[in-house]
N, C-alpha and C positions, 0 to 999 in steps of 0.2 A: 598525488595528494601532498600538500605542503606539510612539513614537519611530521611525516609518517614514520621516519626512521630517527632514532635517538641513540646516542652512544655515551656510556659512562666510562671514562678512562680509569686506569689503575690508580693514578694519583689524584687525590682530592684537591682540586684547584678552586678554592673558596676564599672569598674576601674575609680577612681576619677580623675586621672591625665592624662587620655587619652581622645582623641576627639571621637565623634561618628564614624567618618571615620576610625580612627585607630582601634577602637573596632570591627567594622564590618569587616574590612580587616583581623583582627586576627581570628575572627570566621569563615570567609570564607576559610581561609587557613587551619585551624585546623579541622573544622567540615564539610567543603564543599567537593565537588567531588574531589577525589584524582587525577583524570586525567585532571582536569581543569588547564589551563595555568594561569600565574599571570595576564595577560591582561584580561582573561575571568573573573577571580575573582574580579578584580577591576571594571570591567564593571558591574558585578552583584551588587557590593556594591553601585555604583553610582545609579543604577536603583532602588534599594530598598530605598535608601535615598530619592530619588525623589518621589517614590510612597507613602512614609510615611510622606512627607512634612517636612523633616528635613534639607533641603538644607541650610537654614539660620543659623543653629547651627552645621553644619557638622564638623567645625574646631574649635569649642569651647571646652575647657576642661570641662568634665562633672560637676565637682564641683567648677568650677571657680566662684567667687562671681558675682552675677547678677549686682551689682552696677558698676562693671568694664566693663560691656557690654558682659560678657561671661556667662557660665553656661547653664543649661537646666531647664525648668519648670517641674512641676510634670507630666503634660500631655506629654511633650517631652521625659521625662525619660521612661514613659510607652511605648511610640512608639518605642524608641530605644531598649527596652527589646524585643519587638515583632520583630524588625528588626534583632536582633541577631539570632532569630529562622528562619526568612524568608530567610536568606542567605544560609541556608541548603537546600532550595527548598523542603519543606515538602509537603506531600499530606494531612496530618492531623495535625492541630495545636490546642493544648490545652492551655487554659489560665485560671489561678486561680485568681478570684476577680480582673479582669482586670480594672474595673472602680472604685474600692474602693480608697478613699482618693482624688479623683479628683473633681473639681467643676463641675457643671451641664453641662457647655459648653464643657469642656474637655472630660467628660464622653460620651457625645453624639457624639463628633468627633471621639472618639475611637470606639464606637459601629458601626458607619457608615463605618469606615475603615475595621472592621471585616466583615461587610456585603459585602463590595467590594471584599475582599479577597475570601469570599465564592463564589461570582459570578465568580471569576477568576479560580475556580476549586479546591480550598483548602477547605477541610472539617474542619470547625471551631467548637470547643466545648469549652465553657467557663462558669465559675461560675460568677454570678452577684448577688448583693444584692441591694434591693430597687431600681430597675430600674424605671426611669421616663417613661411616656407614649411613648415618642419618642425613647428612648433607647430600650424598649421592642419591638417596631415595627421593629427594625433592625434585629430581630431574626426570623427564620422560624419555629422552633420547640422548645417546652418548656418541661423541666423535673422539676416538682415542688416537692421538698422534705420537709418532716416534720422535726421538730427539732431533731427527733430521727433517721433521715436518711432513713425513709421509703418513697418510691415513692407515691405521692398523685395524680399526673397527668403526663401523657406523651402523647404529641400529637402536632398538629399544633397550633401555637400561637393564631390563630384566633378562636380556639375552647375553649380557657381558660375561657372566659366569660360564654360560654354556660355551661361549667363544673360547675362553681361556682353557677350559677343561676338555672340551670335545675337539675343537679345531687345532689347538696348540698342544694338547696332550699333557697339560700341567695339572698335577694333583694339588687341589686347593682344599684345605681344611675348612669345615663349615664355620669355624669361628673367625676365619681370616677376613679382612676387608678386601673384597674383590678389586676395588680401585687400586689399593696398594700393590696387590699381586700383578695386576695388568700393567701398571706403570713400571714395575720392576722387570717384567718380562720384555716389554718393548724397548726398554733401556739397556737390555743385556745384562741386568744385574742378577736376576733370578738364576741360581745355580742349577735348578731343575729344568731350566729351559733347554729343549733338545738342541736348538741352534741359536747361539747368541746373535742378537740383532738380525733376526731373519728379515730379508727384504719383503716388501709387500707382495711380490709375485709368489714367494714361497708360502706366505700365509694363505694367499688365495688358493694356491694349488692344494694345500692341505685341507682347506675348507671343502673344495670340490671333491677331493679324494675320500673324505669322510662323510660326504653327504650333508654337511652342515651348511645352512644357508643364512646364518646370522651375519656373515661378512663376505661380501663379494667384491672383487676388485672394481667391477664396473659401477657398483653401488657407491663405493668409497670415492670414486673419481667423478661423481656427478657434480 
């Protein structure tokens, strides 16, 4: 299926002198369905702009000075980058460090947007760093990687805490952000970690020994 996979890079690569509407219209024409009419493309652009909450900046030049009442914020630029991919009507959307560089509110807004896209039938796969509790809650499944690119956990987000506490034997206070704890553990930072930087085989052996099935080596390596 053409244009079934779309990817939003970490860096917003947008034309400074164009407006969001113009940028999306260009993407819809060049990358959209070849048999779509101009009216259908413009209707799609308007729908995507509305869905991503960009109506109020749709006709602002991207890099126009904010002092003059134009331009886009960091969060709006990220949403526009996503919009460039959505006008291709993807079935799978990848996004690299989609919340990096955003303030807490903008990062949460973007995570909730991705959640809504997944509920609308788009498979969303994205890389995030240091997600706050509410951002992590927007995702259904988690793949936790070590600094060396090894998979440490793959499974439902709700089982991440069980993995850390039961499989790795780490005591986690109820008020702690489990994402922060998990990243500290796999990075060898957590002082309570039984073995610093445990290899994936050690993690898997501990899972099997404790009867925990939230992370298995064969599942991680699929």
